[in-house]
N, C-alpha and C positions, 0 to 999 in steps of 0.2 A: 391493507392500511391505506389511508389517504395519501395521495401523491404529493410530496412536498416540493416537487420541481415545477417551475414555470416552464412551459413548452420550449421557450427560446433558450433557457439554460441547458436543458437536456440536449436539444438539437445541436447547439454550438459545441458542447463538450463531447458528444458522440462523434461529430464530424472531425473534431480535433484529434481524438484518440484513434479513429479509423486511419487518419493520415499519419499519426505518430507510429502506429503499428507498422506501416509500410516502411517508414524510416528505420525503425529498430530492426527490421528483418532485411534491410538493404545493406549495401557496402559500407555505409557510415555507422551502422548500428551494432548490435551484439555480434560476437564471434559465434557463428552457427556451429563450427566444429566444437567449440567449448561447450555449447549447450547440449550437444549430443554425447558428451563425455559422461559415462555413467559414474565416474568418480568425482563429479563436480560437487562443490560445497556451497552452502549458503554463506552469508557474510559473517564477520566475526561476532557481532552481537547475537545473532540468532544461534550460531553454533554453540555459544556458551550458555544459552538459556533454554532452548527447547527440551522438553522431556523426551524420553525414549518413545519412538513412534511405531515400533514393531507391532503389527497386528491392529493398529488403530484405524478407525474410520474418520476421515478428515474432510472438511469442507473449506475450500480456499476462496474467500470472497474477494471480488475485484482482482482477478488473477492475471489480467493482461493476456499475453500469449502463452502462458502456462509454464514458463521456465521453472519457477519455484514449485509449482504444483507437481511437476515431474520429479524435482529433487526430493520432495516429501515422500513420494512413492519409492524412490531409490533408497531412502533411509529405512524402508521396511514397512511402511503403512500398508494395511490390507486393501484399502480403497480410498481414493481421493477424488473429490468432485470439485472442479474449478468453475467459477461463475464470473462472467464479464458481460458488459452491455455492448461491446464492439463486435460486430459480425466478423470482420477480417481477423481480429485477434483470436476469436474462438476457432475459426477455420485453421489458422496457423497453429494453434495449440493442439488441435486434433492431429494435424500432420506431424508435429514434433513428437507427440506421444507415441505415434506409430513408429517413427524413425528411431526412438529411444527404446523400443521394445516393451513399453509399459501400458499399452492401450488396453490390456486386459484388466488393469487395476486403476486406470485413470480415465475419467470422463469429464466432459465439459458441457456447460449450459449457457446459452446466450440469453441473458435476461438482465433487466435493471435490478440493482441491489434491493430496492424497496419491494420488488416482486419475488424475492428469493424464497419466501415461505411457500409460495405456490409453485414456483418453477423448479426448485431443487428436489430431486427424488429423496424420499426417506427423511425429510425435514423432521427434526426432533429426535434423531437417533445417532447423531454424530458424537464422537469422543472429543474432537478438537475442532475449533474454528480458528483459522489462520488468516490474519489480516496484517499486511506489512507495507510500509514505505510508500507514501504518496497516495494513500487510499482514501482516508476519511476527509481530507481537505476538499474532495470533490463532491461532498454530500452536504445538503443544506440542513438536514435534521438529524442531529447526533443522537437524540433520544429514540427516534424511530430506528436508527441503525442498531442501537443497543437491543431493542426489542427483536429485531431480525436475528441478531447473534444468538440471543437466548432461545429463539424459536428453532434454530438449527440444532441445538445441543440436547442430548439426553440429560436427565438429572445426574449430576456429578461430572458431566462433560465440561470442558474448559475452553476459554478463549486465550489465544496468544496474539497480542497486538504489539507491533513495533512501528513507531512513526517518528517523523520529524517533530521536534518539540514545538508546541504552539508559541512559546516565547521567541524561539528563533525565527518563526514565520512572520513575526512583526517586522523584521528587517528584510530589505530586498535591494538588489542591485539597481532597481528602477529609481531609487531615491538615494543616490550616492552622497556621502558626506565628503567634505574637503579631505583630500588625501586618498580618496578612492574606496573607503570602507562603506559597506551597505548602511543605509539610513532607515529611519522609521517610514514604513510603507503602509501597513495595515494594522488598525488598533486591535489589541489583544481581546478587548471586550466588545468589539464591533458587532460580531455575530451576523452581519449582513453579507450579501453576496459581493464579492470583489470582481469586477470586470477587468480583464487583463489582456493585453496584446502580447502573445508569446513570441519571443525572438530567439530562445535558446531551447535546445533539447538536452536532457540530462545525460544522454549517451553521445549524441552526434555533435553537440556544441552549437555554435551559431547556425540558425536555420530560418529560412523564409517559408513560413507556413501559409498555405492557401487558406486554411481555416485557423486563423491565429487567435481569434477571440475565445476566451475561456471564462468560466465562472467558478470561483473557489470560495472556501469559507475557513476561517480560523475557529477552532473549537477549544475553548479554555480547558485546561486539565480537569478542573472541577466539574465541568459539564459532562465530560467523558465518563469520569468515575461515577458521578451521581446517576447518570443515565443508565449505566450498567447495574448499579444497585437497585434502582427503581424497576428495572426489567427482571429482577429476581436473581441477579448474579452476586456472588461474594468475592470481593477483592482479595486475592492471595498475596500478591506483591506488586510493587511499582518501583521501577528503576529509572533514574535519569542518567543520561550519558553525555560525556563531553566530546562525543564523536558521532558521525553520521555516515552512511555508506554511499554518499555522492558528494560532489563538490557543490555545496549548497549555495555559495556566493561566488559566482563566476568572476566578479571584479577583484577577488582576492586570490586568483590563481598564482600570482607571482610572489605575494608577500602575506598571504592570509592563511586559510585552512591548508593543512599539510597532510598528505596521504601517508598511510603506513602499509606495512606488509600484509595486513589483513584486509586491505581494501577499504579502510575507514579514514575519514577526514576529520581533523580536529584543529583547534586553535594552536598556533605555533609557539606562543609564549606562555600565556596563562589561560585557564578555562573560564573565559569571561561570562559565558552563559551556557545553559544546556542546549545541545544541538539535537538530541533525540531522547525518546523515552520508550519504555516497554512495560508491559504489565501482563499479569495472568489473572483471570477471574473464572470462577467456577459456578455453573448453574446450580442453584439450590434445589433440594428435592421437593420443596413445597410447590 
């Protein structure tokens, strides 16, 4: 398919994620011992929604360094392929899979998302496409993404998508309101690239990035669902959540989003707006 990225967008985002991978695997990042724990769980939203995975063939798109890819295999999947465009992330994913003893069922492909149909072995034969948390906001063309998802699946195969809600993405700490709450930052219907200077990592906290410039996109919920339908998918269900698995608004750490025992963050008083959504869609047989 035609490449929707401007070269400077992809170069900036890849450099940023190469750097972020090093942070996530360093002393300020993820707990490597916990990642190696075969009893590890996904977050509360996914644990409550994913279908049984025993014997399934799964493709994990935009897998970062493969932590959740490996969790899917540990839940009984027959084979899992993870794809990401960051070379350091894929190298770390292969190492982690070997450490966890699942390298016989888990493999990784270094490629851009929009090249997945050519890069992923056995495209069109997977039972499940798995896409979660901070994935599609890095993509300029959501309809092109939907076509890629459909191309990965066998007829009757399904997509599981869990993401930050695009309504919540309108707000950001970069535009604080009086009193410290996040303010309007990016229009819901803007659809254009947002150039941003990153100063926070969702694991490590305040961070000075050498490659701080990134490009992201808000995709309205209607564009996501319609794109999947146009790509030959049938929407099975759509859930909106008042919680999200990371502290979405750092300026609210003391008096805003509150963490719970399942590792989810939600509004402390009333559910003002959705923070996340999830959906399942099935590839039609036609």
